[in-house]
N, CA, C and O atoms as CSV, one atom per row, in Angstrom:
chain,resi,resn,atom,element,x,y,z
A,1,MET,N,N,-91.328,7.715,84.475
A,1,MET,CA,C,-92.383,8.607,85.049
A,1,MET,C,C,-91.493,9.898,84.501
A,1,MET,O,O,-91.619,10.421,83.394
A,2,LYS,N,N,-90.400,10.351,85.731
A,2,LYS,CA,C,-89.445,11.615,85.906
A,2,LYS,C,C,-89.287,12.132,83.845
A,2,LYS,O,O,-89.328,13.288,83.423
A,3,ALA,N,N,-89.110,10.790,82.940
A,3,ALA,CA,C,-88.875,11.743,81.339
A,3,ALA,C,C,-89.777,12.618,81.686
A,3,ALA,O,O,-89.810,13.672,82.321
A,4,GLU,N,N,-90.976,11.498,80.756
A,4,GLU,CA,C,-92.167,12.124,80.244
A,4,GLU,C,C,-93.011,13.390,81.622
A,4,GLU,O,O,-93.702,14.409,81.606
A,5,SER,N,N,-92.620,12.821,82.253
A,5,SER,CA,C,-93.429,14.454,83.497
A,5,SER,C,C,-92.027,15.739,83.071
A,5,SER,O,O,-92.373,16.797,82.547
A,6,LEU,N,N,-91.254,15.603,83.223
A,6,LEU,CA,C,-90.119,16.590,82.746
A,6,LEU,C,C,-90.408,17.233,81.247
A,6,LEU,O,O,-90.487,18.425,80.948
A,7,ASP,N,N,-90.515,16.281,80.554
A,7,ASP,CA,C,-91.831,16.810,79.061
A,7,ASP,C,C,-92.108,17.799,79.588
A,7,ASP,O,O,-91.307,18.687,79.298
A,8,ARG,N,N,-93.231,18.247,80.554
A,8,ARG,CA,C,-94.185,19.375,80.760
A,8,ARG,C,C,-93.802,20.623,81.215
A,8,ARG,O,O,-94.638,21.525,81.266
A,9,ILE,N,N,-92.008,20.903,81.744
A,9,ILE,CA,C,-91.608,21.913,82.028
A,9,ILE,C,C,-90.964,22.423,80.793
A,9,ILE,O,O,-90.131,21.680,80.274
A,10,THR,N,N,-91.240,23.709,80.169
A,10,THR,CA,C,-90.323,24.234,79.192
A,10,THR,C,C,-89.530,25.514,79.849
A,10,THR,O,O,-89.811,26.169,80.853
A,11,LEU,N,N,-88.636,25.613,79.092
A,11,LEU,CA,C,-87.983,27.014,79.438
A,11,LEU,C,C,-87.482,27.910,78.091
A,11,LEU,O,O,-86.960,27.713,76.994
A,12,ASN,N,N,-87.789,28.582,78.588
A,12,ASN,CA,C,-87.796,29.918,76.846
A,12,ASN,C,C,-87.494,31.304,77.599
A,12,ASN,O,O,-88.089,31.924,78.480
A,13,PRO,N,N,-86.015,31.577,76.691
A,13,PRO,CA,C,-85.364,33.391,77.492
A,13,PRO,C,C,-86.266,34.047,77.123
A,13,PRO,O,O,-86.538,34.959,77.904
A,14,GLU,N,N,-87.344,33.943,75.568
A,14,GLU,CA,C,-87.959,35.138,76.110
A,14,GLU,C,C,-89.716,35.102,76.593
A,14,GLU,O,O,-90.567,35.813,76.059
A,15,ILE,N,N,-90.021,33.994,77.840
A,15,ILE,CA,C,-90.872,33.759,78.364
A,15,ILE,C,C,-90.301,33.995,80.109
A,15,ILE,O,O,-89.582,33.103,80.558
A,16,PHE,N,N,-90.618,35.095,80.948
A,16,PHE,CA,C,-90.476,35.051,82.116
A,16,PHE,C,C,-88.521,35.010,82.133
A,16,PHE,O,O,-87.899,34.233,82.858
A,17,GLY,N,N,-87.938,35.885,81.303
A,17,GLY,CA,C,-86.648,35.692,81.500
A,17,GLY,C,C,-85.928,34.471,81.886
A,17,GLY,O,O,-85.037,34.319,82.721
A,18,GLY,N,N,-86.693,33.354,80.839
A,18,GLY,CA,C,-86.416,32.175,81.095
A,18,GLY,C,C,-86.722,31.310,81.707
A,18,GLY,O,O,-86.458,30.126,81.499
A,19,LYS,N,N,-87.408,31.832,82.676
A,19,LYS,CA,C,-87.520,31.214,84.350
A,19,LYS,C,C,-88.598,30.009,83.710
A,19,LYS,O,O,-89.426,30.184,82.817
A,20,PRO,N,N,-88.178,28.164,84.802
A,20,PRO,CA,C,-89.194,27.499,84.241
A,20,PRO,C,C,-90.548,27.606,83.668
A,20,PRO,O,O,-91.202,27.552,84.710
A,21,ILE,N,N,-91.292,27.705,82.853
A,21,ILE,CA,C,-92.732,27.635,82.502
A,21,ILE,C,C,-93.597,25.997,82.652
A,21,ILE,O,O,-92.882,24.995,82.620
A,22,ILE,N,N,-95.020,25.838,82.798
A,22,ILE,CA,C,-95.396,24.770,82.558
A,22,ILE,C,C,-95.844,24.797,80.912
A,22,ILE,O,O,-96.403,25.675,80.256
A,23,ARG,N,N,-95.327,23.386,80.523
A,23,ARG,CA,C,-95.727,23.251,78.607
A,23,ARG,C,C,-96.259,24.584,77.947
A,23,ARG,O,O,-97.090,24.685,77.045
A,24,GLY,N,N,-95.540,25.639,78.652
A,24,GLY,CA,C,-95.731,26.787,77.051
A,24,GLY,C,C,-96.674,27.689,77.840
A,24,GLY,O,O,-96.380,28.820,77.452
A,25,VAL,N,N,-97.888,27.816,78.959
A,25,VAL,CA,C,-99.072,27.979,79.280
A,25,VAL,C,C,-98.747,29.349,79.917
A,25,VAL,O,O,-99.563,30.238,80.160
A,26,ARG,N,N,-97.554,29.366,80.121
A,26,ARG,CA,C,-97.266,31.079,80.964
A,26,ARG,C,C,-97.657,30.923,82.208
A,26,ARG,O,O,-98.223,31.897,82.705
A,27,ILE,N,N,-97.457,29.523,83.178
A,27,ILE,CA,C,-97.776,29.645,84.175
A,27,ILE,C,C,-96.363,29.175,85.065
A,27,ILE,O,O,-95.947,28.016,85.040
A,28,LYS,N,N,-95.955,29.862,85.554
A,28,LYS,CA,C,-93.970,29.451,86.630
A,28,LYS,C,C,-94.570,28.828,87.014
A,28,LYS,O,O,-95.742,28.955,87.369
A,29,VAL,N,N,-93.330,27.297,87.050
A,29,VAL,CA,C,-93.356,26.238,88.088
A,29,VAL,C,C,-93.135,27.164,89.756
A,29,VAL,O,O,-93.751,26.812,90.762
A,30,SER,N,N,-92.232,28.257,89.740
A,30,SER,CA,C,-92.246,28.743,91.274
A,30,SER,C,C,-93.958,29.182,91.174
A,30,SER,O,O,-94.332,29.014,92.335
A,31,ASN,N,N,-94.868,29.540,90.565
A,31,ASN,CA,C,-95.786,29.584,91.076
A,31,ASN,C,C,-97.064,28.584,91.766
A,31,ASN,O,O,-97.761,28.729,92.770
A,32,ILE,N,N,-96.990,27.452,90.648
A,32,ILE,CA,C,-97.279,26.121,91.247
A,32,ILE,C,C,-96.900,26.284,92.385
A,32,ILE,O,O,-97.749,26.782,93.124
A,33,ILE,N,N,-95.168,25.873,93.185
A,33,ILE,CA,C,-94.983,25.609,94.299
A,33,ILE,C,C,-95.314,27.036,95.543
A,33,ILE,O,O,-95.466,26.710,96.720
A,34,GLU,N,N,-95.385,28.324,95.214
A,34,GLU,CA,C,-96.047,29.203,95.893
A,34,GLU,C,C,-97.294,28.785,96.234
A,34,GLU,O,O,-97.514,28.802,97.445
A,35,PHE,N,N,-98.536,28.265,95.243
A,35,PHE,CA,C,-99.834,28.307,95.208
A,35,PHE,C,C,-99.800,27.058,96.929
A,35,PHE,O,O,-100.217,27.217,98.077
A,36,LEU,N,N,-98.864,25.577,96.001
A,36,LEU,CA,C,-98.897,24.723,97.107
A,36,LEU,C,C,-98.434,24.963,98.394
A,36,LEU,O,O,-98.552,24.137,99.299
A,37,ALA,N,N,-97.768,26.351,98.556
A,37,ALA,CA,C,-96.822,26.351,99.648
A,37,ALA,C,C,-97.774,27.068,100.630
A,37,ALA,O,O,-97.823,26.756,101.819
A,38,ALA,N,N,-98.596,28.130,100.033
A,38,ALA,CA,C,-99.501,28.293,100.587
A,38,ALA,C,C,-100.945,27.501,101.223
A,38,ALA,O,O,-101.990,27.755,101.821
A,39,GLY,N,N,-100.395,26.695,100.797
A,39,GLY,CA,C,-102.064,25.113,101.299
A,39,GLY,C,C,-102.789,25.440,100.578
A,39,GLY,O,O,-103.908,25.228,101.045
A,40,MET,N,N,-102.874,26.156,98.996
A,40,MET,CA,C,-103.633,25.828,98.047
A,40,MET,C,C,-103.652,24.134,97.745
A,40,MET,O,O,-102.705,23.393,98.008
A,41,THR,N,N,-104.790,23.750,97.206
A,41,THR,CA,C,-105.304,22.338,97.065
A,41,THR,C,C,-104.976,21.893,95.365
A,41,THR,O,O,-105.049,22.613,94.370
A,42,TYR,N,N,-104.639,20.598,95.460
A,42,TYR,CA,C,-104.649,20.604,93.668
A,42,TYR,C,C,-105.987,21.147,93.059
A,42,TYR,O,O,-106.048,22.135,92.327
A,43,GLU,N,N,-106.902,20.489,93.396
A,43,GLU,CA,C,-108.482,21.193,92.950
A,43,GLU,C,C,-108.547,22.237,93.293
A,43,GLU,O,O,-109.629,22.722,92.963
A,44,GLU,N,N,-107.637,23.217,94.065
A,44,GLU,CA,C,-108.069,25.365,93.835
A,44,GLU,C,C,-107.159,25.683,93.010
A,44,GLU,O,O,-106.990,26.807,92.535
A,45,ILE,N,N,-106.397,24.522,92.751
A,45,ILE,CA,C,-105.691,25.546,92.018
A,45,ILE,C,C,-105.831,24.707,90.547
A,45,ILE,O,O,-104.978,25.082,89.742
A,46,LEU,N,N,-106.703,23.685,90.054
A,46,LEU,CA,C,-106.698,23.247,89.035
A,46,LEU,C,C,-108.093,23.345,88.416
A,46,LEU,O,O,-108.595,22.713,87.486
A,47,THR,N,N,-108.894,24.965,89.714
A,47,THR,CA,C,-110.022,25.267,89.489
A,47,THR,C,C,-109.921,26.911,89.217
A,47,THR,O,O,-110.789,27.510,88.582
A,48,ASP,N,N,-109.085,27.369,89.619
A,48,ASP,CA,C,-108.730,28.356,89.529
A,48,ASP,C,C,-107.929,28.618,87.583
A,48,ASP,O,O,-108.376,29.412,86.756
A,49,TYR,N,N,-106.596,27.574,87.357
A,49,TYR,CA,C,-106.346,27.739,86.617
A,49,TYR,C,C,-106.961,26.105,85.250
A,49,TYR,O,O,-106.214,25.229,84.814
A,50,PRO,N,N,-108.020,26.224,85.044
A,50,PRO,CA,C,-108.499,24.831,84.113
A,50,PRO,C,C,-107.618,24.730,83.436
A,50,PRO,O,O,-107.326,23.547,83.256
A,51,TYR,N,N,-106.853,25.583,82.810
A,51,TYR,CA,C,-106.120,24.669,81.828
A,51,TYR,C,C,-104.471,24.612,82.201
A,51,TYR,O,O,-103.486,25.235,81.804
A,52,LEU,N,N,-104.672,23.675,83.046
A,52,LEU,CA,C,-103.455,23.063,84.002
A,52,LEU,C,C,-103.547,21.473,84.318
A,52,LEU,O,O,-104.691,21.028,84.228
A,53,ALA,N,N,-102.751,20.741,84.597
A,53,ALA,CA,C,-103.269,19.525,84.771
A,53,ALA,C,C,-102.242,19.147,85.986
A,53,ALA,O,O,-101.090,19.543,86.167
A,54,LEU,N,N,-103.208,18.061,86.921
A,54,LEU,CA,C,-102.781,17.062,87.954
A,54,LEU,C,C,-100.922,17.267,87.227
A,54,LEU,O,O,-100.197,18.068,87.815
A,55,GLN,N,N,-100.460,16.645,86.233
A,55,GLN,CA,C,-99.491,16.309,85.922
A,55,GLN,C,C,-98.360,17.369,85.747
A,55,GLN,O,O,-97.140,17.251,85.869
A,56,ASP,N,N,-99.201,18.529,85.395
A,56,ASP,CA,C,-98.205,19.405,85.146
A,56,ASP,C,C,-97.795,20.291,86.847
A,56,ASP,O,O,-96.949,21.184,86.793
A,57,MET,N,N,-98.529,19.915,88.415
A,57,MET,CA,C,-97.769,20.198,89.262
A,57,MET,C,C,-97.347,18.940,89.348
A,57,MET,O,O,-96.599,19.117,88.387
A,58,GLN,N,N,-97.131,17.732,89.654
A,58,GLN,CA,C,-96.398,17.324,89.615
A,58,GLN,C,C,-95.288,17.253,88.952
A,58,GLN,O,O,-94.297,16.737,89.469
A,59,ALA,N,N,-95.265,17.764,87.687
A,59,ALA,CA,C,-94.514,18.048,87.202
A,59,ALA,C,C,-93.368,19.235,87.854
A,59,ALA,O,O,-92.162,19.088,88.049
A,60,ALA,N,N,-94.061,20.194,88.051
A,60,ALA,CA,C,-92.891,20.843,89.233
A,60,ALA,C,C,-92.515,21.067,89.931
A,60,ALA,O,O,-91.769,22.024,90.139
A,61,LEU,N,N,-93.157,19.638,91.140
A,61,LEU,CA,C,-92.991,18.888,92.316
A,61,LEU,C,C,-91.670,18.583,91.475
A,61,LEU,O,O,-90.915,19.554,91.422
A,62,LEU,N,N,-91.225,17.426,90.800
A,62,LEU,CA,C,-90.166,17.321,90.712
A,62,LEU,C,C,-89.515,17.808,90.004
A,62,LEU,O,O,-88.471,17.156,90.038
A,63,PHE,N,N,-89.428,18.483,89.414
A,63,PHE,CA,C,-88.578,19.785,88.458
A,63,PHE,C,C,-87.661,20.645,89.687
A,63,PHE,O,O,-86.466,20.940,89.721
A,64,THR,N,N,-88.637,20.863,90.532
A,64,THR,CA,C,-88.570,21.066,91.327
A,64,THR,C,C,-87.097,20.732,92.766
A,64,THR,O,O,-86.145,21.353,93.239
A,65,SER,N,N,-87.761,19.380,92.936
A,65,SER,CA,C,-86.950,18.983,93.937
A,65,SER,C,C,-85.946,18.552,93.338
A,65,SER,O,O,-85.098,18.160,94.140
A,66,MET,N,N,-85.565,18.415,91.980
A,66,MET,CA,C,-84.360,18.165,91.467
A,66,MET,C,C,-83.396,18.884,91.250
A,66,MET,O,O,-82.208,18.567,91.301
A,67,LYS,N,N,-84.017,20.247,90.905
A,67,LYS,CA,C,-83.414,20.938,91.454
A,67,LYS,C,C,-82.498,21.395,92.824
A,67,LYS,O,O,-81.277,21.479,92.958
A,68,LEU,N,N,-83.648,21.661,93.813
A,68,LEU,CA,C,-82.472,21.075,95.208
A,68,LEU,C,C,-81.571,20.118,95.250
A,68,LEU,O,O,-80.378,20.234,95.534
A,69,ASN,N,N,-82.219,19.068,94.933
A,69,ASN,CA,C,-80.845,18.026,94.386
A,69,ASN,C,C,-79.706,18.203,94.076
A,69,ASN,O,O,-78.836,17.365,94.313
A,70,HIS,N,N,-79.458,19.422,93.434
A,70,HIS,CA,C,-78.199,19.558,92.885
A,70,HIS,C,C,-76.770,19.813,93.354
A,70,HIS,O,O,-76.449,20.997,93.451
A,71,PRO,N,N,-75.838,18.859,93.669
A,71,PRO,CA,C,-75.304,19.136,94.198
A,71,PRO,C,C,-74.390,20.388,94.167
A,71,PRO,O,O,-73.386,20.223,94.860
A,72,VAL,N,N,-74.457,21.541,93.581
A,72,VAL,CA,C,-73.977,22.607,94.437
A,72,VAL,C,C,-74.753,23.576,94.740
A,72,VAL,O,O,-75.229,24.311,93.875
A,73,MET,N,N,-75.051,23.749,96.348
A,73,MET,CA,C,-76.071,24.922,96.556
A,73,MET,C,C,-75.651,26.118,97.089
A,73,MET,O,O,-74.577,26.022,97.682
A,74,HIS,N,N,-76.164,27.259,97.072
A,74,HIS,CA,C,-74.864,27.895,97.538
A,74,HIS,C,C,-76.176,28.559,98.550
A,74,HIS,O,O,-77.358,28.368,98.263
A,75,ALA,N,N,-75.808,29.217,99.549
A,75,ALA,CA,C,-76.913,29.458,101.139
A,75,ALA,C,C,-76.997,30.939,100.779
A,75,ALA,O,O,-75.870,31.415,100.650
A,76,ALA,N,N,-77.943,31.778,100.586
A,76,ALA,CA,C,-78.772,32.665,100.092
A,76,ALA,C,C,-77.933,33.618,100.749
A,76,ALA,O,O,-78.189,34.820,100.675
């Protein structure tokens, strides 16, 4: 599941300064995380952004989890 899920995340220095986005649709991974943190359900996000898939949101969560699990993190 990991490898194919992460294929949905792309980084392009010319789009949002290289921030991770969902497979080229110009929705940042951080947007998905913020929507979920604000209490939106998967269904609400899919209604607002019908070109996304449930797997895109799962990939965003996996990507974020992997980044947070990085062995070197600095407090803000």
